[in-house]
C-alpha positions in Angstrom: -6.8 5.6 -16.0 -7.3 9.4 -16.7 -8.5 11.6 -14.4 -9.2 15.6 -14.3 -8.4 17.7 -12.2 -12.2 18.5 -12.0 -12.9 15.4 -11.1 -10.3 15.0 -8.6 -11.2 18.6 -7.0 -15.2 17.6 -7.3 -14.0 14.1 -5.2 -14.5 11.5 -7.8 -11.2 9.8 -7.3 -12.5 7.3 -5.2 -15.0 5.8 -7.5 -12.9 6.1 -10.4 -9.9 4.3 -9.0 -12.4 1.2 -8.1 -13.8 1.5 -11.2 -10.1 1.2 -13.1 -9.0 -1.5 -10.5 -9.8 -5.4 -11.2 -11.7 -7.5 -7.5 -7.8 -8.9 -6.8 -6.6 -5.3 -6.6 -9.2 -3.8 -4.8 -9.1 -6.4 -2.4 -5.3 -5.8 -1.8 -5.9 -2.3 -1.6 -8.9 -2.2 1.1 -9.3 -5.7 2.7 -11.6 -8.6 1.8 -13.9 -7.7 5.0 -14.5 -4.4 3.3 -18.4 -5.0 1.2 -19.1 -3.5 -2.3 -21.2 -1.1 -0.6 -18.8 0.7 1.7 -15.8 0.6 -0.4 -15.9 4.3 -2.1 -16.3 5.0 1.6 -13.2 3.1 3.1 -11.0 4.5 0.1 -11.8 8.2 0.6 -11.0 7.4 4.4 -7.5 5.9 3.6 -7.0 8.3 0.8 -8.1 11.1 3.7 -5.7 9.5 6.0 -2.6 9.0 3.6 -2.8 12.7 2.9 -3.2 13.4 6.6 0.0 11.2 7.2 1.7 13.8 4.6 0.6 17.0 5.5 4.1 17.4 7.3 6.3 16.5 4.4 4.3 18.2 2.0 3.0 21.8 3.4 7.2 22.9 3.6 7.6 21.4 -0.1 4.4 23.6 -1.2 5.9 26.3 0.5 9.4 26.7 -0.6 7.7 26.0 -3.9 6.1 29.1 -3.7 8.6 31.0 -2.8 11.0 30.3 -5.5 12.4 33.2 -7.7 14.5 33.6 -10.3 14.6 37.1 -10.1 18.3 38.7 -9.9 17.8 41.2 -7.0 15.7 38.7 -5.0 18.6 35.8 -5.1 20.9 39.2 -4.3 19.0 39.5 -1.0 18.9 36.3 -0.2 22.0 35.6 -0.9 22.7 37.6 2.4 19.3 36.9 4.0 18.6 33.3 3.2 15.3 32.9 5.2 13.7 36.2 3.9 10.1 35.5 2.7 9.4 36.3 -0.9 6.8 38.6 -0.5 8.8 41.2 1.9 11.7 40.4 0.0 9.8 42.3 -3.0 8.1 44.5 -1.3 11.9 45.8 -0.5 13.3 46.1 -4.0 10.1 47.9 -4.6 10.7 50.4 -2.5 14.4 50.2 -2.3 16.2 53.7 -3.7 19.3 53.4 -6.1 22.2 54.3 -4.2 
């Protein structure tokens, strides 16, 4: 299955997944008791529940990935101050004067 980021962001992931899977896979995913007319809604709810259950793990990972830098000055600052925020480190370097 291929899906564009635009389709995902537009909320079309559940429909596309259900269109890709066969009946047996859909039953394993949603259960036999979900009527066809409710499948998209049920899958959307499952996806939302999954994202919420993972948000405690996802948020720090996204934050740390955004805080990475290969700038030697920032690396040096963080050697002595490992919890230094990236934007603050950049401001410090931008306003620092040569010794």
